[in-house]
C-alpha positions as CSV (number, residue, x, y, z in Angstrom):
1,M,-2.5,157.9,115.7
2,I,0.5,159.2,117.7
3,K,2.7,155.9,118.2
4,K,4.3,155.6,121.9
5,P,8.4,155.1,121.8
6,A,9.2,151.5,122.3
7,K,10.7,150.2,125.8
8,K,14.2,149.2,126.0
9,A,14.8,145.5,125.1
10,V,17.9,144.9,127.6
11,E,17.6,146.5,131.0
12,E,20.9,148.1,132.3
13,T,22.3,145.8,135.0
14,V,23.4,147.3,138.2
15,I,26.1,146.3,139.8
16,P,26.5,146.9,143.5
17,M,29.2,149.0,145.2
18,N,30.6,146.3,147.3
19,E,30.9,143.7,144.0
20,L,33.1,146.4,142.2
21,K,35.4,147.0,145.3
22,K,35.7,143.1,145.6
23,N,36.9,142.9,142.0
24,A,39.7,145.5,141.9
25,T,41.5,144.1,145.2
26,M,41.5,140.9,143.3
27,A,43.0,142.5,140.6
28,A,45.3,144.1,142.5
29,E,46.6,141.0,144.1
30,S,46.9,138.5,141.2
31,P,50.5,139.1,139.4
32,A,50.2,140.1,135.6
33,D,50.5,137.4,133.1
34,E,53.9,136.8,131.9
35,D,55.2,136.5,128.2
36,P,56.1,133.3,127.4
37,G,58.8,134.5,125.3
38,T,60.6,136.9,127.6
39,V,63.6,135.8,129.1
40,P,65.0,136.8,132.6
41,R,67.7,139.1,132.3
42,E,69.7,136.9,134.7
43,E,69.5,133.9,132.4
44,G,70.2,135.9,129.3
45,T,73.5,137.5,130.8
46,S,74.3,133.4,132.2
47,E,74.0,132.1,128.4
48,L,75.9,135.3,127.0
49,E,79.2,134.2,129.3
50,K,78.8,130.7,128.5
51,C,78.5,131.6,124.8
52,R,81.9,133.9,125.1
53,G,83.8,130.8,127.1
54,E,83.3,128.7,124.1
55,A,84.2,131.0,121.6
56,K,87.3,131.6,123.6
57,D,88.1,127.9,124.0
58,N,87.4,127.5,120.3
59,H,89.9,130.0,119.5
60,E,92.5,128.3,121.8
61,K,92.1,125.2,120.2
62,Y,92.5,126.8,116.9
63,L,95.7,128.3,117.8
64,R,97.1,125.0,119.1
65,L,95.7,123.0,116.2
66,A,97.8,125.8,113.5
67,A,100.7,125.6,115.6
68,D,100.8,121.8,115.4
69,F,100.6,121.9,111.8
70,D,103.1,124.5,111.2
71,N,105.5,122.3,113.3
72,Y,104.5,119.3,111.6
73,R,105.2,120.8,108.1
74,K,108.8,122.0,109.1
75,R,109.2,118.6,110.2
76,V,108.3,116.9,106.8
77,I,110.4,119.6,105.4
78,R,113.4,118.7,106.8
79,E,112.8,115.2,106.5
80,K,112.5,115.3,102.7
81,E,115.5,117.6,102.7
82,E,117.8,115.1,104.6
83,L,116.4,112.1,102.9
84,T,117.1,114.0,99.3
85,K,120.7,115.0,101.1
86,Y,121.6,111.0,101.8
87,A,119.5,108.9,99.3
88,N,122.8,108.2,97.5
89,E,124.4,106.8,101.0
90,K,123.9,102.8,100.5
91,L,125.2,103.4,96.8
92,I,128.3,105.1,98.0
93,R,129.0,102.8,101.0
94,D,129.2,100.0,98.1
95,I,131.4,101.9,95.9
96,L,133.7,103.1,98.4
97,P,135.7,99.7,98.6
98,I,135.8,99.5,95.0
99,V,137.7,102.9,95.1
100,D,140.1,101.7,97.9
101,N,140.9,98.6,95.0
102,L,141.5,100.9,92.7
103,E,144.1,102.6,94.8
104,R,145.9,99.7,95.8
105,A,146.1,98.4,91.8
106,L,147.5,102.1,90.9
107,D,150.2,101.9,93.7
108,H,151.1,98.5,92.7
109,A,151.2,99.6,88.9
110,S,153.8,102.2,90.1
111,N,155.9,100.1,91.9
112,S,155.5,97.0,89.4
113,V,156.5,96.0,85.9
114,D,153.8,93.2,85.6
115,F,151.4,94.9,82.9
116,N,149.2,91.9,82.9
117,A,148.7,91.7,86.8
118,F,147.7,95.2,86.5
119,V,144.9,94.6,84.2
120,E,143.8,91.5,85.7
121,G,143.6,94.0,88.5
122,L,141.5,96.5,86.9
123,K,139.1,93.8,85.5
124,L,138.6,92.4,88.8
125,I,137.7,96.2,90.0
126,D,135.3,96.5,86.8
127,G,133.3,93.6,87.8
128,Q,132.9,94.8,91.6
129,L,131.6,97.8,90.2
130,R,129.4,96.7,87.9
131,A,128.3,94.6,90.5
132,A,127.4,97.4,92.8
133,L,125.5,99.0,90.1
134,T,123.2,95.9,89.2
135,K,122.9,95.5,93.8
136,H,121.1,99.3,93.0
137,G,119.1,98.6,90.4
138,V,121.4,99.7,87.5
139,E,121.0,97.5,84.3
140,R,122.8,98.1,80.7
141,I,120.8,98.4,77.9
142,E,122.1,95.6,75.3
143,V,122.0,96.9,71.5
144,A,123.9,94.2,69.6
145,G,121.3,93.1,66.7
146,S,119.0,95.1,67.6
147,D,116.3,97.5,66.0
148,F,116.7,101.2,66.6
149,D,114.4,102.3,69.3
150,P,114.5,106.0,70.1
151,N,113.0,105.1,73.9
152,F,116.4,103.8,74.7
153,H,118.8,104.6,71.7
154,E,120.3,107.8,70.5
155,A,121.7,107.9,66.8
156,V,124.4,110.0,66.4
157,M,124.5,108.9,62.8
158,Q,123.5,106.6,59.9
159,V,126.1,104.4,57.7
160,E,125.7,102.4,55.1
161,S,126.1,98.8,55.9
162,P,125.7,95.9,53.5
163,A,126.0,93.2,56.5
164,H,122.9,95.1,58.3
165,D,119.1,95.6,57.6
166,Y,117.6,99.1,57.2
167,N,117.4,100.6,60.9
168,K,119.6,98.0,62.7
169,V,122.3,98.9,64.8
170,V,125.5,98.9,63.6
171,E,127.8,99.9,66.4
172,E,127.5,101.5,70.0
173,Y,129.5,104.3,71.1
174,E,128.7,104.8,74.5
175,H,126.5,102.1,76.8
176,G,123.0,103.3,78.1
177,Y,121.7,102.2,81.3
178,L,118.3,101.8,82.8
179,L,117.4,102.5,86.7
180,N,115.0,100.2,87.9
181,G,113.5,99.9,84.2
182,R,113.5,103.4,83.9
183,L,116.0,104.9,81.4
184,L,118.9,106.7,83.1
185,R,121.0,107.2,79.8
186,P,120.6,105.9,76.2
187,S,122.8,104.2,74.2
188,K,124.8,106.4,71.6
189,V,124.7,104.2,68.6
190,S,125.1,104.5,64.7
191,V,122.1,103.1,62.5
192,A,122.1,101.2,59.3
193,A,120.7,103.6,56.5
194,Q,118.4,102.9,54.0
195,K,120.1,100.2,51.2
196,K,120.1,102.2,47.5
197,E,119.0,100.3,44.9
198,T,121.1,99.6,41.9
199,N,119.8,99.5,38.3
200,E,121.2,97.0,35.9
201,Q,122.0,98.4,32.3
């Protein structure tokens, strides 16, 4: 038995010619869809010019800050040099009257035979000088009857002294001084040596 070919399940749809023309006209008149990520040429140029302007302003600010910092650094160095140069101005001002008094004492001694008066004048000047040093934080290190302390004393020799215990300061050869509690110059002293033991026969 011979089978007949099956009919097409879906018949072709026929679109009228006038409908095709209408659709073509609408497609031509409607604008193409724009890419939302696309930036117009005019807007992109404006943003670039804006960035260039900001970069130029930042560069000028940097140059001004660099110049200001350099001027500040030079001023600090100059002020530090002046401070170091004139750091002892107050001390010198206090010592100058003492120098004047010393000159007067010497002039008086050259024209006078009163030696005792000259000595009294020197004692007065010595007191003025010590007062000026004390005013500026200079203090003499007291060593009488003290133990030897390498932080404040410089031992120039060891001596045997029956009157002193071991490591005691025996004699001071040069005064030591502190400046505001910090060692300025150690005292030069002699120190008692350890006593030798004697064996009785």
